[in-house]
MMTF fields as JSON, N, C-alpha, C and O atoms, coordinates in Angstrom:
{
  "mmtfVersion": "1.0.0",
  "mmtfProducer": "UNKNOWN",
  "numBonds": 339,
  "numAtoms": 340,
  "numGroups": 85,
  "numChains": 1,
  "numModels": 1,
  "chainsPerModel": [1],
  "groupsPerChain": [85],
  "chainIdList": ["A"],
  "bondAtomList": [4, 2, 8, 6, 12, 10, 16, 14, 20, 18, 24, 22, 28, 26, 32, 30, 36, 34, 40, 38, 44, 42, 48, 46, 52, 50, 56, 54, 60, 58, 64, 62, 68, 66, 72, 70, 76, 74, 80, 78, 84, 82, 88, 86, 92, 90, 96, 94, 100, 98, 104, 102, 108, 106, 112, 110, 116, 114, 120, 118, 124, 122, 128, 126, 132, 130, 136, 134, 140, 138, 144, 142, 148, 146, 152, 150, 156, 154, 160, 158, 164, 162, 168, 166, 172, 170, 176, 174, 180, 178, 184, 182, 188, 186, 192, 190, 196, 194, 200, 198, 204, 202, 208, 206, 212, 210, 216, 214, 220, 218, 224, 222, 228, 226, 232, 230, 236, 234, 240, 238, 244, 242, 248, 246, 252, 250, 256, 254, 260, 258, 264, 262, 268, 266, 272, 270, 276, 274, 280, 278, 284, 282, 288, 286, 292, 290, 296, 294, 300, 298, 304, 302, 308, 306, 312, 310, 316, 314, 320, 318, 324, 322, 328, 326, 332, 330, 336, 334],
  "bondOrderList": [1, 1, 1, 1, 1, 1, 1, 1, 1, 1, 1, 1, 1, 1, 1, 1, 1, 1, 1, 1, 1, 1, 1, 1, 1, 1, 1, 1, 1, 1, 1, 1, 1, 1, 1, 1, 1, 1, 1, 1, 1, 1, 1, 1, 1, 1, 1, 1, 1, 1, 1, 1, 1, 1, 1, 1, 1, 1, 1, 1, 1, 1, 1, 1, 1, 1, 1, 1, 1, 1, 1, 1, 1, 1, 1, 1, 1, 1, 1, 1, 1, 1, 1, 1],
  "groupList": [{"groupName": "LEU", "atomNameList": ["N", "CA", "C", "O"], "elementList": ["N", "C", "C", "O"], "formalChargeList": [0, 0, 0, 0], "bondAtomList": [1, 0, 2, 1, 3, 2], "bondOrderList": [1, 1, 2], "singleLetterCode": "L", "chemCompType": "L-PEPTIDE LINKING"}, {"groupName": "MET", "atomNameList": ["N", "CA", "C", "O"], "elementList": ["N", "C", "C", "O"], "formalChargeList": [0, 0, 0, 0], "bondAtomList": [1, 0, 2, 1, 3, 2], "bondOrderList": [1, 1, 2], "singleLetterCode": "M", "chemCompType": "L-PEPTIDE LINKING"}, {"groupName": "ARG", "atomNameList": ["N", "CA", "C", "O"], "elementList": ["N", "C", "C", "O"], "formalChargeList": [0, 0, 0, 0], "bondAtomList": [1, 0, 2, 1, 3, 2], "bondOrderList": [1, 1, 2], "singleLetterCode": "R", "chemCompType": "L-PEPTIDE LINKING"}, {"groupName": "ASP", "atomNameList": ["N", "CA", "C", "O"], "elementList": ["N", "C", "C", "O"], "formalChargeList": [0, 0, 0, 0], "bondAtomList": [1, 0, 2, 1, 3, 2], "bondOrderList": [1, 1, 2], "singleLetterCode": "D", "chemCompType": "L-PEPTIDE LINKING"}, {"groupName": "GLU", "atomNameList": ["N", "CA", "C", "O"], "elementList": ["N", "C", "C", "O"], "formalChargeList": [0, 0, 0, 0], "bondAtomList": [1, 0, 2, 1, 3, 2], "bondOrderList": [1, 1, 2], "singleLetterCode": "E", "chemCompType": "L-PEPTIDE LINKING"}, {"groupName": "ASN", "atomNameList": ["N", "CA", "C", "O"], "elementList": ["N", "C", "C", "O"], "formalChargeList": [0, 0, 0, 0], "bondAtomList": [1, 0, 2, 1, 3, 2], "bondOrderList": [1, 1, 2], "singleLetterCode": "N", "chemCompType": "L-PEPTIDE LINKING"}, {"groupName": "GLN", "atomNameList": ["N", "CA", "C", "O"], "elementList": ["N", "C", "C", "O"], "formalChargeList": [0, 0, 0, 0], "bondAtomList": [1, 0, 2, 1, 3, 2], "bondOrderList": [1, 1, 2], "singleLetterCode": "Q", "chemCompType": "L-PEPTIDE LINKING"}, {"groupName": "GLY", "atomNameList": ["N", "CA", "C", "O"], "elementList": ["N", "C", "C", "O"], "formalChargeList": [0, 0, 0, 0], "bondAtomList": [1, 0, 2, 1, 3, 2], "bondOrderList": [1, 1, 2], "singleLetterCode": "G", "chemCompType": "PEPTIDE LINKING"}, {"groupName": "LYS", "atomNameList": ["N", "CA", "C", "O"], "elementList": ["N", "C", "C", "O"], "formalChargeList": [0, 0, 0, 0], "bondAtomList": [1, 0, 2, 1, 3, 2], "bondOrderList": [1, 1, 2], "singleLetterCode": "K", "chemCompType": "L-PEPTIDE LINKING"}, {"groupName": "TRP", "atomNameList": ["N", "CA", "C", "O"], "elementList": ["N", "C", "C", "O"], "formalChargeList": [0, 0, 0, 0], "bondAtomList": [1, 0, 2, 1, 3, 2], "bondOrderList": [1, 1, 2], "singleLetterCode": "W", "chemCompType": "L-PEPTIDE LINKING"}, {"groupName": "ALA", "atomNameList": ["N", "CA", "C", "O"], "elementList": ["N", "C", "C", "O"], "formalChargeList": [0, 0, 0, 0], "bondAtomList": [1, 0, 2, 1, 3, 2], "bondOrderList": [1, 1, 2], "singleLetterCode": "A", "chemCompType": "L-PEPTIDE LINKING"}, {"groupName": "PHE", "atomNameList": ["N", "CA", "C", "O"], "elementList": ["N", "C", "C", "O"], "formalChargeList": [0, 0, 0, 0], "bondAtomList": [1, 0, 2, 1, 3, 2], "bondOrderList": [1, 1, 2], "singleLetterCode": "F", "chemCompType": "L-PEPTIDE LINKING"}, {"groupName": "ILE", "atomNameList": ["N", "CA", "C", "O"], "elementList": ["N", "C", "C", "O"], "formalChargeList": [0, 0, 0, 0], "bondAtomList": [1, 0, 2, 1, 3, 2], "bondOrderList": [1, 1, 2], "singleLetterCode": "I", "chemCompType": "L-PEPTIDE LINKING"}, {"groupName": "TYR", "atomNameList": ["N", "CA", "C", "O"], "elementList": ["N", "C", "C", "O"], "formalChargeList": [0, 0, 0, 0], "bondAtomList": [1, 0, 2, 1, 3, 2], "bondOrderList": [1, 1, 2], "singleLetterCode": "Y", "chemCompType": "L-PEPTIDE LINKING"}, {"groupName": "SER", "atomNameList": ["N", "CA", "C", "O"], "elementList": ["N", "C", "C", "O"], "formalChargeList": [0, 0, 0, 0], "bondAtomList": [1, 0, 2, 1, 3, 2], "bondOrderList": [1, 1, 2], "singleLetterCode": "S", "chemCompType": "L-PEPTIDE LINKING"}, {"groupName": "PRO", "atomNameList": ["N", "CA", "C", "O"], "elementList": ["N", "C", "C", "O"], "formalChargeList": [0, 0, 0, 0], "bondAtomList": [1, 0, 2, 1, 3, 2], "bondOrderList": [1, 1, 2], "singleLetterCode": "P", "chemCompType": "L-PEPTIDE LINKING"}, {"groupName": "THR", "atomNameList": ["N", "CA", "C", "O"], "elementList": ["N", "C", "C", "O"], "formalChargeList": [0, 0, 0, 0], "bondAtomList": [1, 0, 2, 1, 3, 2], "bondOrderList": [1, 1, 2], "singleLetterCode": "T", "chemCompType": "L-PEPTIDE LINKING"}, {"groupName": "VAL", "atomNameList": ["N", "CA", "C", "O"], "elementList": ["N", "C", "C", "O"], "formalChargeList": [0, 0, 0, 0], "bondAtomList": [1, 0, 2, 1, 3, 2], "bondOrderList": [1, 1, 2], "singleLetterCode": "V", "chemCompType": "L-PEPTIDE LINKING"}],
  "groupTypeList": [0, 0, 1, 2, 3, 2, 4, 5, 0, 4, 6, 7, 2, 8, 4, 7, 9, 4, 4, 7, 0, 4, 4, 7, 2, 4, 4, 7, 2, 4, 4, 7, 2, 4, 4, 7, 2, 4, 4, 7, 2, 4, 4, 7, 10, 0, 11, 10, 10, 8, 12, 12, 2, 0, 13, 1, 8, 7, 8, 14, 15, 5, 4, 12, 14, 3, 16, 0, 14, 0, 16, 0, 3, 13, 17, 4, 3, 16, 12, 2, 5, 11, 4, 5, 17],
  "groupIdList": [1, 2, 3, 4, 5, 6, 7, 8, 9, 10, 11, 12, 13, 14, 15, 16, 17, 18, 19, 20, 21, 22, 23, 24, 25, 26, 27, 28, 29, 30, 31, 32, 33, 34, 35, 36, 37, 38, 39, 40, 41, 42, 43, 44, 45, 46, 47, 48, 49, 50, 51, 52, 53, 54, 55, 56, 57, 58, 59, 60, 61, 62, 63, 64, 65, 66, 67, 68, 69, 70, 71, 72, 73, 74, 75, 76, 77, 78, 79, 80, 81, 82, 83, 84, 85],
  "secStructList": [7, 2, 2, 2, 2, 2, 2, 2, 2, 2, 2, 2, 2, 2, 2, 2, 2, 2, 2, 2, 2, 2, 2, 2, 2, 2, 2, 2, 2, 2, 2, 2, 2, 2, 2, 2, 2, 2, 2, 2, 2, 2, 2, 2, 2, 2, 2, 2, 2, 2, 2, 2, 2, 2, 2, 2, 6, 6, 7, 7, 2, 2, 2, 2, 2, 2, 2, 2, 6, 7, 7, 2, 2, 2, 2, 2, 2, 2, 2, 2, 2, 2, 2, 6, 7],
  "xCoordList": [6.732, 5.572, 5.135, 4.8, 5.139, 4.741, 5.694, 5.256, 6.992, 7.986, 7.785, 7.871, 7.521, 7.303, 6.053, 6.05, 4.996, 3.781, 4.054, 3.563, 4.828, 5.188, 5.987, 5.743, 6.939, 7.755, 6.889, 7.057, 5.965, 5.059, 4.164, 3.926, 3.673, 2.835, 3.619, 3.127, 4.829, 5.676, 5.991, 5.959, 6.292, 6.571, 5.326, 5.427, 4.163, 2.91, 2.64, 2.208, 2.893, 2.723, 3.656, 3.256, 4.897, 5.892, 5.486, 5.531, 5.089, 4.68, 3.434, 3.342, 2.482, 1.269, 1.578, 1.007, 2.475, 2.866, 3.524, 3.223, 4.425, 5.117, 4.144, 4.244, 3.196, 2.195, 1.322, 1.039, 0.902, 0.074, 0.818, 0.249, 2.082, 2.905, 3.011, 2.87, 3.258, 3.382, 2.052, 2.028, 0.947, -0.365, -0.643, -1.182, -0.274, -0.459, 0.376, -0.081, 1.602, 2.462, 1.862, 1.827, 1.388, 0.818, -0.434, -0.63, -1.269, -2.47, -2.095, -2.722, -1.079, -0.619, -0.068, -0.309, 0.681, 1.219, 0.088, 0.13, -0.927, -2.046, -2.811, -3.187, -3.036, -3.71, -2.868, -3.403, -1.561, -0.667, -0.695, -0.691, -0.723, -0.794, -2.086, -2.074, -3.204, -4.493, -4.526, -5.013, -4.011, -3.959, -3.073, -3.393, -1.964, -1.063, -1.723, -1.578, -2.456, -3.164, -4.203, -4.33, -4.944, -5.972, -5.346, -5.84, -4.261, -3.582, -3.026, -3.051, -2.529, -2.008, -3.097, -2.885, -4.277, -5.398, -5.809, -6.056, -5.88, -6.259, -5.232, -5.587, -3.957, -2.895, -2.917, -2.731, -3.142, -3.214, -4.361, -4.213, -5.509, -6.665, -6.384, -6.778, -5.71, -5.366, -4.417, -4.612, -3.386, -2.456, -3.155, -2.899, -4.027, -4.75, -5.58, -5.61, -6.243, -7.055, -6.173, -6.541, -5.025, -4.106, -3.589, -3.507, -3.243, -2.742, -3.795, -3.502, -5.025, -6.094, -6.409, -6.635, -6.426, -6.699, -5.653, -5.995, -4.384, -3.323, -3.404, -3.172, -3.725, -3.857, -4.992, -4.857, -6.106, -7.245, -6.938, -7.576, -5.965, -5.547, -4.532, -4.054, -4.198, -3.304, -1.843, -0.997, -1.533, -0.139, 0.234, -0.591, 1.485, 1.976, 2.311, 2.517, 2.368, 2.764, 4.118, 4.301, 5.075, 6.379, 6.265, 6.895, 5.465, 5.273, 4.604, 4.977, 3.615, 2.905, 3.86, 3.876, 4.647, 5.619, 6.584, 6.859, 7.09, 8.025, 7.343, 7.903, 6.147, 5.423, 5.102, 5.253, 4.658, 4.219, 5.308, 5.088, 6.469, 7.579, 7.163, 7.428, 6.504, 6.077, 6.786, 7.27, 6.85, 7.488, 6.611, 5.386, 7.253, 6.526, 5.615, 4.493, 6.081, 5.255, 3.956, 2.885, 4.06, 2.869, 1.885, 0.681, 2.393, 1.543, 0.884, -0.319, 1.649, 1.094, 0.061, -0.962, 0.314, -0.66, -1.96, -3.046, -1.846, -3.033, -3.844, -5.071, -3.168, -3.859, -4.502, -5.636, -3.788, -4.317, -5.57, -6.563, -5.531, -6.706, -7.874, -9.023, -7.589, -8.627, -9.276, -10.497, -8.477, -9.0, -9.803, -10.665, -9.531, -10.225, -11.51, -12.166, -11.856, -13.075, -14.278, -15.394],
  "yCoordList": [-6.667, -6.119, -7.049, -6.58, -8.334, -9.283, -9.243, -9.322, -9.12, -9.064, -7.797, -7.845, -6.68, -5.418, -5.524, -5.036, -6.151, -6.324, -7.169, -6.862, -8.222, -9.061, -8.266, -8.367, -7.479, -6.667, -5.655, -5.454, -5.021, -4.065, -4.753, -4.224, -5.928, -6.687, -7.058, -6.922, -7.521, -7.895, -6.673, -6.755, -5.551, -4.315, -3.884, -3.462, -3.991, -3.634, -4.523, -4.049, -5.807, -6.733, -6.365, -6.332, -6.092, -5.749, -4.479, -4.428, -3.457, -2.205, -2.413, -1.887, -3.183, -3.462, -4.227, -3.944, -5.191, -5.972, -5.071, -5.169, -4.194, -3.293, -2.327, -2.069, -1.784, -0.882, -1.621, -1.11, -2.82, -3.618, -3.964, -3.937, -4.285, -4.609, -3.408, -3.548, -2.234, -1.026, -0.694, -0.33, -0.816, -0.558, -1.553, -1.187, -2.794, -3.814, -3.525, -3.7, -3.083, -2.737, -1.593, -1.638, -0.559, 0.598, 0.184, 0.593, -0.622, -1.09, -1.926, -1.812, -2.757, -3.561, -2.71, -2.982, -1.665, -0.771, -0.082, 0.025, 0.387, 1.078, 0.124, 0.492, -1.1, -2.084, -2.382, -2.53, -2.47, -2.72, -1.585, -1.813, -0.358, 0.798, 0.772, 0.993, 0.5, 0.473, -0.637, -0.431, -1.81, -2.899, -2.527, -2.837, -1.866, -1.435, -0.426, -0.498, 0.526, 1.512, 0.828, 1.15, -0.114, -0.824, -1.633, -1.614, -2.341, -3.11, -2.184, -2.522, -1.031, -0.065, 0.452, 0.594, 0.735, 1.197, 0.113, 0.393, -1.131, -2.24, -2.434, -2.63, -2.38, -2.55, -1.403, -1.624, -0.181, 0.973, 0.846, 1.157, 0.386, 0.21, -0.871, -0.741, -1.927, -3.002, -2.503, -2.787, -1.754, -1.204, -0.204, -0.186, 0.619, 1.586, 0.863, 1.277, -0.199, -0.966, -1.562, -1.537, -2.092, -2.661, -1.58, -1.79, -0.429, 0.672, 1.097, 1.24, 1.298, 1.761, 0.706, 1.039, -0.564, -1.639, -1.637, -1.725, -1.536, -1.508, -0.238, -0.274, 0.86, 2.14, 2.06, 2.534, 1.456, 1.331, 0.375, 0.443, -0.512, -1.42, -0.762, -1.388, 0.505, 1.235, 1.269, 1.759, 0.761, 0.789, 2.206, 2.955, 2.554, 3.875, 3.87, 2.805, 5.049, 5.121, 4.456, 3.81, 4.617, 3.973, 2.453, 1.775, 1.918, 0.47, -0.052, -1.097, 0.692, 0.292, 0.31, -0.609, 1.365, 1.505, 0.33, -0.244, -0.021, -1.146, -2.477, -3.305, -2.675, -3.927, -4.177, -5.297, -3.137, -3.29, -2.937, -3.03, -2.537, -2.127, -0.999, -1.037, -0.001, 1.177, 2.395, 2.372, 3.456, 4.666, 5.283, 5.171, 5.923, 6.591, 7.674, 7.846, 8.402, 9.451, 8.879, 9.458, 7.733, 7.107, 6.708, 6.934, 6.125, 5.695, 6.908, 6.891, 7.946, 9.147, 9.828, 10.303, 9.88, 10.467, 9.677, 10.256, 8.359, 7.511, 7.713, 7.801, 7.783, 8.006, 9.39, 9.546, 10.376, 11.747, 11.802, 12.426, 11.159, 11.123, 10.41, 10.831, 9.342, 8.593, 9.463, 9.453, 10.198, 11.026, 12.215, 12.735, 12.646, 13.801, 13.431, 14.294, 12.15, 11.731, 11.932, 11.637],
  "zCoordList": [-52.567, -51.87, -50.726, -49.638, -50.969, -49.947, -48.753, -47.605, -49.02, -47.951, -47.114, -45.887, -47.763, -47.038, -46.166, -45.035, -46.671, -45.878, -44.636, -43.55, -44.8, -43.65, -42.629, -41.427, -43.105, -42.198, -41.451, -40.248, -42.17, -41.529, -40.508, -39.422, -40.86, -39.942, -38.686, -37.565, -38.892, -37.763, -36.892, -35.664, -37.53, -36.785, -36.004, -34.853, -36.63, -35.952, -34.758, -33.708, -34.914, -33.784, -32.64, -31.476, -32.992, -31.967, -31.223, -29.994, -31.979, -31.345, -30.481, -29.372, -30.999, -30.225, -28.954, -27.901, -29.046, -27.881, -26.837, -25.647, -27.286, -26.364, -25.706, -24.507, -26.485, -25.905, -24.896, -23.812, -25.261, -24.351, -23.07, -21.979, -23.216, -22.057, -21.118, -19.903, -21.686, -20.855, -20.18, -19.004, -20.915, -20.316, -19.189, -18.145, -19.41, -18.372, -17.138, -16.008, -17.363, -16.218, -15.416, -14.186, -16.123, -15.427, -14.653, -13.508, -15.281, -14.598, -13.369, -12.316, -13.514, -12.382, -11.257, -10.081, -11.629, -10.595, -9.84, -8.615, -10.576, -9.925, -9.004, -7.891, -9.479, -8.624, -7.39, -6.291, -7.566, -6.44, -5.429, -4.219, -5.943, -5.031, -4.221, -3.01, -4.902, -4.212, -3.166, -2.055, -3.52, -2.547, -1.362, -0.214, -1.649, -0.578, 0.342, 1.563, -0.253, 0.576, 1.459, 2.64, 0.883, 1.641, 2.775, 3.903, 2.476, 3.52, 4.593, 5.777, 4.194, 5.154, 6.08, 7.284, 5.503, 6.334, 7.327, 8.5, 6.843, 7.729, 8.831, 9.993, 8.465, 9.453, 10.461, 11.657, 9.982, 10.878, 11.864, 13.046, 11.371, 12.259, 13.296, 14.455, 12.885, 13.81, 14.902, 16.084, 14.491, 15.479, 16.4, 17.604, 15.844, 16.673, 17.726, 18.885, 17.334, 18.295, 19.389, 20.563, 19.017, 20.012, 20.961, 22.171, 20.399, 21.23, 22.24, 23.427, 21.769, 22.663, 23.718, 24.881, 23.318, 24.291, 25.405, 26.585, 25.027, 26.042, 26.886, 28.094, 26.257, 26.973, 28.001, 29.129, 27.592, 28.504, 29.658, 30.709, 29.462, 30.536, 31.459, 32.405, 31.19, 32.074, 31.649, 32.397, 30.465, 30.0, 29.583, 29.06, 29.822, 29.434, 27.941, 27.359, 27.318, 25.907, 25.64, 24.609, 26.581, 26.412, 26.422, 25.61, 27.335, 27.397, 26.125, 25.592, 25.656, 24.431, 23.245, 22.426, 23.17, 22.084, 22.07, 21.017, 23.233, 23.342, 23.013, 22.295, 23.537, 23.344, 21.874, 21.386, 21.167, 19.78, 18.758, 17.55, 19.249, 18.377, 17.426, 16.225, 18.011, 17.265, 17.822, 18.954, 17.038, 17.551, 18.629, 18.597, 19.565, 20.642, 20.08, 20.556, 19.077, 18.457, 17.897, 18.076, 17.215, 16.631, 17.728, 17.603, 18.783, 19.893, 20.545, 20.806, 20.808, 21.443, 20.548, 21.04, 19.253, 18.323, 18.318, 18.31, 18.323, 18.317, 19.593, 19.546, 20.716, 21.997, 22.017, 22.469, 21.537, 21.501, 20.612, 20.988, 19.444, 18.576, 19.246, 19.107, 19.965, 20.675, 21.754, 21.911, 22.478, 23.563, 23.041, 23.749, 21.818, 21.243, 20.491, 19.907, 20.512, 19.796, 20.648, 20.22]
}
C-alpha cells in the first residue's frame, strides 16, 4: 500500500508539473504575442512619422521607399492615409 501511494504521488506530481509547464508556455506565448503587437504598433508609428517627414520635405514615394527600405505600396498607403486625415 505504501509503495502504491508513493507511485500515485509521483504520478500526480508529474502530471501537475506537465500541466503547469503547458499553462506556463501558453501564458508566455500570449505575453509574447501582445509584446510583439505593441512593438509592431510602435515601429509602424515610427515609420509613418519618418515617411510623412520626408514627404513634407518634398521627397517622392520612390525616394522614401528607397531611403527607408520599405515597400512602395506601404509608403504610398501611409501618404494616402495622411492626406485623407
